[in-house]
N, C-alpha and C positions, 0 to 999 in steps of 0.2 A: 589510392584506394579510399573508398567512401563507405562509412558505416552509419547505421542508425541504431541508437540506444534508447530503449524504453524499458519499463519495469512496472510492477505492482498493478497489473490489470485488475486483479481481484474479481474475476468474473463470477457472477452469482451473488454479489454483495448487494444488500439493500441498505437504505438509510432510514432507520426506524422501520416503519411499515411500507415505505416507498421503494418499489423495485427500481433498479437502475438498468435493467436489461436493455431497454430500448435505447438509452443513452450509450451503453457499451457498444451496441451495434454501430451507432453513428460514429463514435470516436475511433473504433478500430477500422472502420471504413476510411476515416480521415487519415489515420496512420498509414494505411496501405497506399492511399493517394500520395502522401508525402514521399513514401519510399520510391514510388514510380517517378514522381516529379523530380526528385533529387537524383534518380538513377543510382541508388546505393548498391554496393556490392554484397553487403551482409547486414543482417538485422540481429541485434543482441537483445534478448528479453531476460532481464536480471531477476527473475523469481517472483513469487506470489502471483502466479498465473491465474489461480483460482482463489476464492475466499475461504473455502473449506476443503477438507480432505475428500468429501463426497459432494461435489457441486451438482446443481441441477442439470438435467440432460440438455436443456436448451443452451446452457452456458458451455458445456463440453462441445456441442456442435458448433457454436459460435467460435470457440477457440480454434478448432481444427480447420474450419473454413478460412479463418483469418490467417493462420500461419501458412496454409497451403497457398493462399493468394500472395502472401509476402514472398514465398519461395519462387514464384514465377516458373513453375514447371521444372524446377531444378537448375535454373539459371542463376539463382541467388541463394546463398546459404542463410538459413535461420538457425541461430543457436539459442535455445531456451533452457534455463536451469530452474530447479525447484527452490522455492522460498519456504519460510517457516509456516505459511498457511497451506502449503501443498503436500500431497502424498507423493513421496518419491517413486513408489511403485506405480501409481497412476500416471505420473509424468513419463516414465520410461516404457510403459506397457506397449504403446504403438510404435516402438523404435524401428522394427524391420520395415514397416510400411512408410514411416516418416522419412527414413534415409533414402528411399526411392524417390522422394519428392525434394530432397536437399535440405531436410529439417533434422537437426540434431537435438535430442532431448537428453539432458543429464540430470538425474535425480539425486545422485550421491557424490560426495567429494572424490571418491575413488572410481567413479564410472569410467570404463574404457570403451570408447566408441570403436566399432569395427571399421577397418578401412574398406573403402568402396569407391566405385567410379560410375558416373552417370553418362548417358549419351550426350548430355549438354556440355560435357567437359568438366563439370564440377566433381571434385573427388576429395576424399580424406586420404592423404598420402602417408601420414605418420599418426600414431595414436599411443597414448600411455594413460595411466590413471590420472584423470582430471586434466588431460591435455589432448588437443587435436591440432594437426597441421592440415590446412585446407587449401586446395588449388581452386580458384574461382575463375570461371570463363571470362576471357578478356583481360586477365591480370597476369603479368609476368612474374610476380613475386607471391609467395604463399602468405596466408593469414594464419598466424599461430594464436590459438585461444587456450589460455589456462583458465579452467573453470572450477569454482568453489561453490557448489550449491549449499544451501543451508543444512546444517546438522547441529544438534546440541553438542555440548562439550564431550559428553560420554561417547556419543556415536562418532564424533570426529576423531577422538583418540583411537577408537576401534578401527575406523576406516583407514587411518593413516599409520596404524601399527605402532602407536606410542606406548611404551612400557613404563615410563617414569611419570607417575601421577602428579608429581610436584612441579613439573615443568610447565611454565605458563603457555597457554594455548597460542597467544600471539607470536611467541617465539617459535612454536612448532610450525605454525603456518608460514612464518618468515623463512624458516629453513626449507620447508617443502617447496614453496614458491621459488626460492633461489636454486634449489636442486633442479627443478624442471627448466628454469630459465637458462642455467648453465649448460644443460644438456641439449636444449632445442632452440633457444631464442637468441640467435645471433642477429647482426644488423643486415642480413640478407632477406629479411621478411618483416612483416608487420606483426608486432607482439602486443597482445591484449589480455587483460585479466577481466573476467566477468565473475561477480561474486555476490552472494546474498549473506553478507556479514556486516557487523556494525563497525564502521571505520570513523573515527573522530580525531580531530587534532590533539596531539599530545600536550601542547601548551596553549594557553589562551582559553577562549570560551569553548567549552565542550558541547558537542551536539547532544540532544536528548531524544529519546524515544517518546512519541506521543503517548499520553495516558490511555487513550482509547485504542491503541494499536497493540496487537498481540506481541509481547516483548521478546527480543532475543536475549537481552541482558537480564536473565531471570535465574532463579534457583534451578540448576540443571541446564542452564543455557550456556552461552559462550561469552567469553571476555570481549571487551572492546579491543579493536586493532587500531594501530596508529599508522599514518602515512609513512612514517619512518621504517615500518616493517616491510614495505613494498620494495622489491628489487628494482634496480635502475633499468633493467631490460624492458619493463613495461612502458609502452608509449601512451596507453590510455587505460584507465580503470573504470569499468562500467559496473555501478553498484545498484542494488535494489534494497528496499526495506523502508526507508523514510519516504513519506508521501509528498514532500515538497522538494522542488529542485534545489540541490545544494552542490555547487561546484567548489572543490578544494584543489589545492595544488601541491605536488611534491616535486620540487625543483621545476622542471619544465613539463612534467607529466600531469595532465588533467585527471583528477580523481573526482568522479561525478555521481551523485544521486540524481537520476533523471526525474524522479517523482512519479506519482500516479497520474494516469491520463484524465481522471475525474476526481472531484472532491468527494471523499468518502466519509467525512466527519463534520459535525458542526464546529469543531475546533479548526478545521481546514477551510476557513471562511475567506471568500472573495479573492482567492489566489488564482492567478492565471496558470494554466497547465501547459506543459510543453514536452517535446522529445528532444534528443540531442543528435546532431549530425556531426560526424567526425571525419575530417580529411587528414589522411596520414600516409606518409611514405616511409620506407625502411630507413632506419638510422636517423630520422628527423623527428622533432617534436610534433605532436598532433595538434591540429587546430580544431577546437570544439566550439560549436555555436548552437544555441537553442532555437527551435522553431515552435512558436506558440500554437496550441490547439484551440480551435474556435468553437467546436461542438461541446456539448455537455453543459449542464446547468450549474451556475454558481451557487454556493451555499452561503447564506447570510444568517447572522444573529441580530435581531432587531428588537428594540424595546420601545413601547408606546405607553402613553399615559391615558389613552382612551381607546375603546374598541373602534370608534369612528375613524380615528387616525390610522389605526392598523389596517382597516378595510381599504382605505384610500391607497395606502402603500401597496397592499396586496394586489389590488386591481391594476395598479400602474406597473407592477413587476411580475407578470404572469409566468415568465420562463425562468423561475428560480426555485430553489429549495430554501426553506426558512424555519428557524426556531424563533418563535414569538414569545416575548415576555410582556405581559400587560400589567402595568402598575395601576393599582386601584385601591380604594378603601373598602371595597366589597368584593366578594368572590364572583367570578363570572357565572352568569346564569346559563342554563341549557340553551336558551334562545341565542345568547351572545356567542357561545361556542359554535352553534350551528351556523350562525351568520358568518363567522370567520372561516370555517371550513368550506362553506359554499362559495366564498369569494376567491378561493385559491385551492388548487389541488396538490400543491407542493409543501404543505405545512408539515414539518417533521414533528413538532411538539408545540404545545401552548402552555406556558408557565405563568400562572397568576402570581403576582408579587403584591401582597397586601401591605399597604403603607399605613401605619398607625403611629400616633405619638406615644412614646414609652415613658415620657417624663411624668413623674409623680404617680406612676402606676402602683397600686397596692396589691399585695399577694392575694390570689384568688381563693386560697385555702384559709379556712377559719375553723374554730372549734365546732361550729355547726355542720361543717362539711362531713364530719364523721357519721352523721345520720342520713346522708344523702345517697341515692343510688348512683350507679356508674353513669347512667344517662344524664342525671342531674349534674354530676361533677363535670362531665364532658361539656354540657351546655354552658356551665359557668366558665370553664377554661376557655372554650371557643370564644365566648363573648368578651372575656378578659383580654384575649390576644388580638381579636379582630374588631371589637366594638360593635358586633352584631350577633344575633342569634343564628345558630346553624340552620340551614334549610332542611327540608324533609329528605332530600337525596343523601345528604351527609349523615343524617340520623339513621336512615335505612342501611347505609353502608356500615355504620358502627354496629348496628344490631346483627347484621350478617356476619361480621367479624367475630362478635361475641359468641354467636351460635356455633360458628366453626371451631372456636377454641374449646367450647364445651364438648363438642363431638370428638 
């Protein structure tokens, strides 16, 4: 049996003021082409399907078109779960129609999918809270999927019926996963966990959530889970949440964050993106390999000591997104900013870094400062820090701020 694992599509997301919708169309088209080329039997999408609870209409349409194409008229199963950016209700709302296409949406940890059968031969033969057994056309053995969509700790306890508030959540999940595996996941089928939880090695270097990603490990969020909490029955663990590809191992079981298909942050710079292809047979270790994605713009952070050098790089690298830092002894003029933006349409931000010698600098405040106006003090401070007088744009902005404070 062959599976495709992807996650963190974040449809509707922008980088700064730059929309990523056209890139998302391209990369989802590429994922569909890979699924067909590899002739996969199932597609696993491990959460954060959208970037917000209420995504743009164009993003919703793109999502439904893409998963329908992946499902191949019910000849291939698609299993998609909610992440911490998703609305569980929105994810599950099209369930009756989705099932007719071979698409399973699970928004909650205790979601129970109805059993059904399609003319293609695809069917859900067994179902329980957070579990489905699927017969796939052309396969003699079933695919068992244990699903744990995102929910914060309070909601997880509610969904899983936990009464002891002192019990650690990782132990609760371990017990729940083991219960399902003992009941349904023998070696006569392929057994997979798909989850949007934070799993990190218990010893050695711990994984970290990016500073710019909506956290799971938050007040009211959920605890980290360790690979040791995973039952031995799982042959592959498909994770979502972290945006770079991170393969871990529990014994012979691959535990993998597939990463996002696009770079969604300036902290996610110059990383190749990929999806995972899993070849697995009942009772045998899964073989996981990554397939690089070639569409989508790379994100760069670049620092230059002159505007001229920056423009040269921008003109030589048009198909990129970039955060620019310009080191200079003077602030950028309006004309210089205009020149930078006209040279490239993928500038996320321009950060001026003023370099001045601090050695021997005297305090700018003096007894005479008590008799000066706010504007005069600001001019003195600006010149003290930068070595030049503020231009009229800066002074106009100061006056606007002061008027707003008075109002």
